[in-house]
SEFI-634186 format. One line per field, with one value per residue (C-alpha): x, y, z; residue in three letters. Coordinates in pm, 1 decimal. Example, Ala and Ser with C-alpha at 12.3 -4.5 7.8 and 13.67 -1.06 7.14 Angstrom:
east: [1230.0 | 1367.0]
north: [-450.0 | -106.0]
up: [780.0 | 714.0]
code: [ala | ser]
This chain:
east: [-3529.1 | -3543.9 | -3615.4 | -3933.8 | -3973.5 | -4087.7 | -4487.4 | -4553.8 | -4738.6 | -4593.4 | -4719.8 | -5010.2 | -4860.8 | -5215.3 | -5256.6 | -4960.3 | -5195.2 | -5251.0 | -5073.9 | -5140.9 | -5058.6 | -4808.2 | -4826.4 | -4493.0 | -4617.6 | -4911.5 | -5116.5 | -5380.0 | -5715.7 | -5619.6 | -5542.6 | -5492.9 | -5458.2 | -5070.6 | -5110.3 | -5270.1 | -5138.3 | -5042.3 | -5186.2 | -5533.0 | -5724.5 | -5921.7 | -6233.0 | -6059.8 | -6187.3 | -5998.5 | -5852.6 | -5694.1 | -5906.9 | -5688.3 | -5345.2 | -5219.6 | -5231.1 | -5366.0 | -5120.1 | -5159.6 | -5068.6 | -4769.3 | -4625.3 | -4685.1 | -4557.6 | -4229.3 | -4155.1 | -4233.9 | -4029.6 | -3738.8 | -3725.4 | -3782.4 | -3477.6 | -3267.5 | -2959.8 | -2942.8 | -3029.0 | -2731.9 | -2488.5 | -2544.1 | -2555.2 | -2222.4 | -2058.9 | -2197.6 | -2059.9 | -1719.7 | -1664.6 | -1870.8 | -1628.4 | -1337.0 | -1451.6 | -1537.4 | -1182.0 | -995.2 | -1213.2 | -1145.5 | -760.6 | -749.1 | -939.4 | -691.2 | -388.6 | -504.8 | -698.3 | -587.1 | -818.3 | -823.6 | -1154.8 | -1313.3 | -1204.9 | -1339.2 | -1688.1 | -1646.8 | -1559.4 | -1836.6 | -2105.2 | -1998.4 | -2009.6 | -2263.0 | -2538.3 | -2518.6 | -2143.7 | -2013.4 | -1987.8 | -1628.5 | -1546.5 | -1710.1 | -1525.7 | -1184.8 | -1228.7 | -1352.0 | -1075.2 | -814.8 | -929.7 | -972.1 | -623.2 | -504.9 | -668.0 | -516.3 | -159.6 | -196.3 | -251.4 | 22.1 | 269.7 | 184.1 | 388.8 | 231.4 | 248.4 | 94.0 | -180.2 | -261.9 | -232.9 | -466.9 | -739.2 | -728.4 | -796.2 | -1089.2 | -1242.3 | -1200.8 | -1333.9 | -1643.0 | -1705.0 | -1699.3 | -1925.7 | -2196.0 | -2132.1 | -2176.5 | -2496.4 | -2642.1 | -2541.7 | -2712.6 | -3032.1 | -3049.5 | -2947.7 | -3215.7 | -3450.4 | -3355.4 | -3413.4 | -3748.1 | -3897.4 | -3771.2 | -3925.2 | -4267.2 | -4289.2 | -4219.2 | -3864.7 | -3533.3 | -3221.3 | -2890.9 | -2697.6 | -2419.4 | -2663.5 | -2839.0 | -2515.2 | -2396.1 | -2718.4 | -2708.5 | -2338.0 | -2448.9 | -2720.1 | -2491.9 | -2420.1 | -2790.4 | -2914.8 | -2636.4 | -2745.5 | -3091.6 | -3030.6 | -2825.8 | -3105.1 | -3332.9 | -3107.3 | -3108.5 | -3482.9 | -3530.3 | -3268.1 | -3440.6 | -3763.7 | -3656.0 | -3470.2 | -3831.6 | -3984.1 | -3707.1 | -3744.7 | -4153.9 | -4107.4 | -3836.7 | -4087.9 | -4397.3 | -4172.1 | -4177.2 | -4541.1 | -4555.1 | -4288.8 | -4535.1 | -4711.9 | -4398.8 | -4279.5 | -4615.2 | -4665.4 | -4295.3 | -4318.9 | -4651.9 | -4476.9 | -4188.4 | -4441.2 | -4594.1 | -4283.1 | -4172.1 | -4518.2 | -4549.1 | -4199.5 | -4126.9 | -4334.0 | -4235.8 | -3853.5 | -3859.5 | -4032.3 | -3788.4 | -3498.7 | -3659.1 | -3727.1 | -3358.2 | -3264.1 | -3503.5 | -3709.6 | -3696.7 | -3469.0 | -3692.0 | -3687.3 | -3729.7 | -3916.5 | -4159.4 | -4221.5 | -4243.9 | -4516.2 | -4709.4 | -4692.9 | -4788.5 | -5097.8 | -5435.2 | -5265.2 | -5071.6 | -5231.4 | -5220.8 | -4862.4 | -4767.3 | -4950.4 | -4755.3 | -4431.6 | -4463.3 | -4558.7 | -4256.8 | -4036.1 | -4164.8 | -4141.2 | -3787.3 | -3690.1 | -3864.9 | -3620.3 | -3302.9 | -3289.5 | -3296.8 | -3008.1 | -2809.9 | -2893.8 | -2776.5 | -2468.8 | -2379.9 | -2423.3 | -2194.4 | -1949.4 | -2001.0 | -1868.7 | -1506.2 | -1325.2 | -1340.2 | -1495.1 | -1759.2 | -1852.0 | -1853.6 | -2112.6 | -2313.5 | -2346.8 | -2450.4 | -2737.5 | -2864.9 | -2923.0 | -3275.9 | -3443.0 | -3264.6 | -3363.9 | -3721.6 | -3756.4 | -3615.6 | -3814.8 | -4140.5 | -4071.1 | -4001.5 | -4310.8 | -4496.5 | -4322.6 | -4431.7 | -4815.7 | -4808.6 | -4729.4 | -4338.7 | -4169.6 | -3835.1 | -3600.7 | -3327.0 | -3532.3 | -3669.6 | -4040.1 | -4219.3 | -4334.7 | -4680.8 | -4723.0 | -4817.4 | -5132.8 | -5243.5]
north: [-643.5 | -399.3 | -63.3 | 86.9 | 434.7 | 697.4 | 803.8 | 1027.4 | 1077.2 | 857.3 | 759.1 | 503.7 | 174.2 | 78.3 | 412.3 | 614.9 | 904.7 | 966.7 | 1016.5 | 750.0 | 789.6 | 550.1 | 570.3 | 386.7 | 60.2 | 3.0 | 194.9 | 389.6 | 470.7 | 837.0 | 946.4 | 1257.6 | 1355.6 | 1373.4 | 1723.8 | 1855.9 | 1911.8 | 1565.1 | 1692.1 | 1701.3 | 1369.8 | 1209.7 | 1380.8 | 1696.6 | 1839.6 | 1711.9 | 1376.4 | 1121.3 | 1206.9 | 1539.5 | 1380.3 | 1740.1 | 2035.9 | 2348.4 | 2592.7 | 2861.4 | 2593.3 | 2466.0 | 2785.9 | 2898.6 | 2579.7 | 2566.3 | 2935.6 | 2816.1 | 2526.6 | 2711.8 | 2994.6 | 2741.3 | 2529.2 | 2822.7 | 2794.7 | 2417.4 | 2467.4 | 2737.4 | 2513.5 | 2251.5 | 2513.0 | 2650.6 | 2327.3 | 2250.5 | 2601.4 | 2558.6 | 2220.5 | 2326.0 | 2647.7 | 2432.0 | 2199.4 | 2491.0 | 2640.9 | 2334.3 | 2277.6 | 2644.0 | 2598.2 | 2275.8 | 2461.3 | 2730.4 | 2509.6 | 2279.7 | 2546.3 | 2881.6 | 3141.2 | 2969.5 | 2832.6 | 3126.2 | 3331.6 | 3064.1 | 3116.7 | 3481.7 | 3527.2 | 3280.3 | 3450.4 | 3762.6 | 3671.7 | 3842.0 | 3591.7 | 3716.0 | 3666.8 | 3437.0 | 3057.7 | 3064.0 | 3335.8 | 3188.8 | 2834.2 | 3011.6 | 3171.1 | 2845.9 | 2679.6 | 2959.3 | 2965.0 | 2576.4 | 2545.9 | 2781.6 | 2547.8 | 2250.1 | 2408.7 | 2511.2 | 2125.7 | 2007.5 | 2231.6 | 2119.2 | 1866.9 | 1528.6 | 1574.4 | 1895.1 | 1810.5 | 1507.9 | 1711.1 | 1967.4 | 1741.7 | 1539.4 | 1885.1 | 1951.5 | 1611.0 | 1603.5 | 1960.5 | 1887.9 | 1554.3 | 1756.3 | 2016.5 | 1767.6 | 1544.3 | 1811.6 | 1946.5 | 1589.8 | 1591.4 | 1913.2 | 1814.5 | 1501.3 | 1689.9 | 1930.2 | 1683.1 | 1466.6 | 1765.4 | 1883.0 | 1543.4 | 1450.1 | 1773.5 | 1711.7 | 1397.4 | 1562.6 | 1422.4 | 1588.9 | 1554.6 | 1740.9 | 1893.3 | 1657.6 | 1346.8 | 1506.6 | 1549.4 | 1179.4 | 1050.5 | 1236.7 | 1119.6 | 761.1 | 813.5 | 1004.2 | 667.7 | 568.1 | 912.6 | 944.7 | 616.4 | 692.0 | 1019.7 | 851.2 | 607.3 | 907.2 | 1075.5 | 774.4 | 708.2 | 1088.9 | 1053.0 | 755.0 | 921.1 | 1209.4 | 999.9 | 844.4 | 1164.4 | 1284.8 | 967.0 | 992.6 | 1391.4 | 1279.6 | 1037.2 | 1301.7 | 1545.2 | 1334.4 | 1421.1 | 1751.6 | 1972.1 | 2192.7 | 1892.6 | 1752.3 | 2065.0 | 2084.7 | 1718.2 | 1703.1 | 2001.3 | 1842.5 | 1501.1 | 1693.9 | 1871.3 | 1541.2 | 1352.6 | 1663.9 | 1689.0 | 1307.0 | 1245.5 | 1539.1 | 1454.6 | 1090.3 | 1184.8 | 1428.6 | 1209.4 | 907.5 | 1115.3 | 1233.0 | 868.4 | 792.2 | 1070.8 | 981.0 | 706.1 | 341.0 | 86.4 | -53.2 | 57.7 | 402.4 | 460.3 | 196.5 | 347.9 | 711.1 | 561.2 | 432.5 | 784.9 | 939.2 | 734.0 | 907.1 | 1237.9 | 1318.8 | 1657.0 | 1820.7 | 1703.9 | 1839.1 | 2172.0 | 2211.7 | 2119.7 | 2362.9 | 2628.6 | 2577.0 | 2545.3 | 2889.1 | 3058.4 | 2940.4 | 3070.4 | 3395.6 | 3419.3 | 3288.6 | 3445.8 | 3810.7 | 3761.8 | 3568.8 | 3868.4 | 4124.3 | 3931.3 | 3892.0 | 4260.4 | 4371.2 | 4114.7 | 3896.6 | 3608.0 | 3757.0 | 3642.4 | 3427.2 | 3678.6 | 3745.5 | 3399.6 | 3319.8 | 3641.0 | 3482.5 | 3163.9 | 3325.3 | 3495.0 | 3168.9 | 3012.2 | 3085.9 | 3013.4 | 2663.5 | 2604.1 | 2712.6 | 2508.2 | 2205.8 | 2209.0 | 2276.2 | 1970.0 | 1742.2 | 1859.9 | 1758.2 | 1419.6 | 1390.4 | 1501.9 | 1191.0 | 941.8 | 921.2 | 745.7 | 872.5 | 541.9 | 710.6 | 820.1 | 566.9 | 446.0 | 236.7 | -110.3 | -221.0 | -426.0 | -799.3 | -718.9 | -467.0]
up: [2186.6 | 1910.4 | 2049.0 | 1892.5 | 1737.5 | 1991.7 | 1970.8 | 1679.4 | 1371.5 | 1080.6 | 741.9 | 760.4 | 640.4 | 523.9 | 342.0 | 229.2 | 163.3 | 518.7 | 874.4 | 1151.6 | 1511.6 | 1675.7 | 2052.9 | 2122.1 | 2086.6 | 1865.8 | 1581.0 | 1702.3 | 1498.6 | 1468.1 | 1116.0 | 915.5 | 548.4 | 461.9 | 314.6 | 646.4 | 1004.1 | 1132.8 | 1470.3 | 1332.7 | 1339.0 | 1080.2 | 968.4 | 863.6 | 545.6 | 211.8 | 264.3 | 27.4 | -275.8 | -369.8 | -249.1 | -317.9 | -67.7 | -264.3 | -448.0 | -196.0 | 68.8 | -117.8 | -187.1 | 177.5 | 320.3 | 104.8 | 243.5 | 618.4 | 593.9 | 427.0 | 693.2 | 980.3 | 894.1 | 725.5 | 926.1 | 839.5 | 484.4 | 455.0 | 616.9 | 355.9 | 76.0 | 190.9 | 177.9 | -136.6 | -265.4 | -176.5 | -319.0 | -620.3 | -664.4 | -620.4 | -893.9 | -1135.1 | -1060.1 | -1131.0 | -1478.3 | -1559.5 | -1510.8 | -1692.4 | -1984.2 | -1979.6 | -1983.7 | -2266.5 | -2495.4 | -2356.9 | -2583.7 | -2899.7 | -2861.4 | -2717.7 | -3009.3 | -3226.7 | -3059.9 | -3061.4 | -3417.5 | -3534.3 | -3340.0 | -3497.8 | -3859.7 | -4071.0 | -4165.7 | -4519.7 | -4536.7 | -4807.5 | -4731.7 | -4861.3 | -4606.2 | -4331.0 | -4383.7 | -4422.4 | -4090.0 | -3919.9 | -4058.2 | -3938.0 | -3588.9 | -3571.9 | -3681.8 | -3393.8 | -3153.3 | -3307.2 | -3329.4 | -2968.3 | -2877.2 | -3086.0 | -2933.2 | -2557.3 | -2396.8 | -2348.9 | -1947.1 | -1969.0 | -2215.7 | -1986.7 | -1655.5 | -1827.6 | -1937.3 | -1624.8 | -1427.2 | -1642.8 | -1623.2 | -1249.7 | -1204.8 | -1438.7 | -1243.5 | -877.9 | -1018.7 | -1140.1 | -816.1 | -580.8 | -735.0 | -708.1 | -355.2 | -279.8 | -476.4 | -245.4 | 60.0 | 50.3 | -22.9 | 258.8 | 511.0 | 313.0 | 331.1 | 703.2 | 824.4 | 626.1 | 810.9 | 1145.7 | 1175.7 | 1222.4 | 1013.9 | 1059.2 | 800.1 | 801.7 | 813.7 | 474.8 | 318.5 | 390.9 | 288.6 | -26.5 | -93.7 | -47.7 | -333.2 | -554.2 | -768.3 | -789.7 | -855.7 | -1140.8 | -1277.2 | -1290.9 | -1460.9 | -1725.9 | -1779.0 | -1847.3 | -2046.2 | -2255.4 | -2279.4 | -2374.1 | -2637.4 | -2764.9 | -2769.8 | -2952.6 | -3226.9 | -3284.3 | -3310.8 | -3533.6 | -3752.8 | -3780.9 | -3874.3 | -4120.2 | -4281.2 | -4269.4 | -4454.2 | -4775.6 | -4770.6 | -4640.8 | -4469.6 | -4283.2 | -4157.7 | -4040.4 | -3847.4 | -3710.6 | -3596.9 | -3477.6 | -3248.3 | -3113.7 | -3048.0 | -2886.5 | -2638.1 | -2562.4 | -2494.5 | -2237.6 | -2089.8 | -2057.0 | -1948.8 | -1719.6 | -1410.3 | -1408.8 | -1458.3 | -1179.4 | -951.2 | -1057.6 | -957.8 | -621.2 | -543.9 | -599.1 | -376.0 | -64.2 | -148.1 | -91.8 | -242.3 | -546.8 | -878.9 | -875.2 | -1199.7 | -1092.5 | -759.9 | -918.3 | -1178.5 | -873.6 | -684.8 | -1027.9 | -1075.9 | -1089.4 | -991.5 | -1322.1 | -1414.4 | -1071.3 | -1023.9 | -1391.9 | -1297.1 | -979.2 | -1121.2 | -1419.6 | -1177.1 | -949.2 | -1262.4 | -1399.1 | -1050.1 | -1033.5 | -1368.1 | -1283.4 | -976.9 | -1131.6 | -1492.0 | -1403.1 | -1159.0 | -1439.1 | -1690.9 | -1453.5 | -1357.8 | -1722.4 | -1800.0 | -1500.3 | -1562.7 | -1247.7 | -1458.5 | -1512.9 | -1193.8 | -889.5 | -636.1 | -875.6 | -940.4 | -547.3 | -567.3 | -806.5 | -639.7 | -307.6 | -495.2 | -624.3 | -275.0 | -206.7 | -559.3 | -525.1 | -171.2 | -243.1 | -572.4 | -441.5 | -121.4 | -335.5 | -561.1 | -279.7 | -80.3 | -412.2 | -384.4 | -1.0 | -103.7 | -327.8 | -58.2 | -136.8 | 140.8 | 319.1 | 348.1 | 546.0 | 865.0 | 1128.1 | 1061.3 | 1303.1 | 1212.2 | 1238.1 | 1573.5 | 1502.1 | 1728.9 | 1451.4]
code: [met | thr | glu | leu | pro | pro | ala | asp | trp | tyr | val | asp | pro | glu | asp | ser | ser | lys | tyr | arg | tyr | trp | asp | gly | ser | his | trp | thr | asp | his | arg | ser | pro | arg | tyr | gly | thr | pro | asp | glu | glu | ala | gly | val | ser | gly | gly | ala | ala | ser | arg | his | arg | ser | ile | arg | asp | leu | leu | gly | gly | thr | trp | arg | leu | met | thr | gln | asn | leu | arg | leu | leu | leu | val | ile | tyr | ala | val | val | ala | val | val | tyr | leu | ala | gly | glu | glu | ala | ala | arg | arg | gly | tyr | asp | asp | val | phe | gly | asp | thr | leu | gly | ala | leu | val | asp | glu | val | ala | ala | val | asp | pro | asp | ala | asp | asp | glu | glu | phe | asp | ala | leu | leu | glu | ser | arg | trp | asn | asp | ala | thr | asp | arg | leu | glu | gly | leu | gly | ser | ser | thr | leu | ala | ala | gly | met | leu | leu | met | ala | val | gly | ala | ala | val | val | ile | ala | ile | asn | ile | ile | glu | phe | ala | ala | phe | gly | gln | val | ala | val | ala | arg | leu | arg | gln | arg | gln | met | ser | ala | ser | gly | ala | leu | arg | ala | gly | leu | lys | arg | leu | leu | arg | ile | ala | gly | val | gly | leu | met | leu | leu | val | met | phe | cys | ala | ala | leu | met | val | val | ser | leu | val | ala | gly | leu | leu | ser | leu | ala | ser | gly | ala | leu | ala | val | val | leu | gly | ala | ala | met | cys | leu | val | val | ile | ala | val | ala | ala | pro | leu | ala | leu | leu | thr | leu | met | thr | ala | ala | val | gly | pro | ala | glu | pro | ser | met | arg | tyr | ala | arg | ala | leu | leu | arg | ser | ala | tyr | trp | ala | thr | leu | gly | arg | met | val | leu | ile | phe | val | leu | ser | leu | ala | ala | thr | val | pro | val | leu | val | val | ala | glu | leu | ile | gly | leu | phe | asn | asn | val | leu | ala | arg | val | thr | leu | val | gly | leu | gly | val | phe | pro | glu | met | leu | ser | thr | ile | ala | phe | phe | thr | val | tyr | his | asp | leu | gly | gly | gln | his | ala | asp | ile | ala | glu | pro | ala | ala | ser | pro | ala | asp]
């Protein structure tokens, strides 16, 4: 016989906006809103009408979840940071082997050109520095060039992959804890690794859709410019804002579904979660994004001013400084996913008894 899950609060199979108590063999009639404490029974103020906890509860709950699971989250972040820095170093060395300082000099000199400078002077500078880069490439042996390009490609792939795994691993822990379940650091990282290709595929799909939408906006703006340039600028900007506002919550929920959700089409599942809760979801996501920028941008600015990007030890320090903003913002985003009724497909859930 299949072993039944232990008695606990789980998402109600009949209403995903609520918890329901499983006594170890049957569903009971005890229910609770999912944004509340699962130990509270039905009848608590709020309920499924809201689907989201308040902003205050969202921020406070995010902080509590991080502090209560800080050691677990730091273990995940440490593993990710080591792999990230190794990939970054590999990409940097491959770049140096192939291009040296030629492209850096090109960028620096182009940026320093006087905006009022003569076009011919600018073209001559651009041609000269570009010739330096091409001469270097032509002077490299085929094996050196191939090794450098491969090192850059592998390093870049590792950096992208480990960031995706980190996002999924933090999401795994956050949603598991919100559902009153446990998940180890190794379990979260393994789950993130298993979902790597799915998340990458979903991300590429979203990128293609976003680029297609921007092409449509550009086409419309180009047609409008034939009648009025000012009208084209205004309407083009407005359409871009609409595309971003409409697409952002759906895109982020789609990625979170790919990271922790069930094995059904991620966008369709995310669209169902977002139904009738769009504006509340958008507002919370914008708030989380703004707070994350407010915590991260000053660190990056100070790091640039004092030269923290210039050596490996400084980059390690910089990665360490980003740990708490990354943890908090990811937990907050997945809390929104959880409050909308998003499922966690990688932890055991009880099935309803036939008697129910």
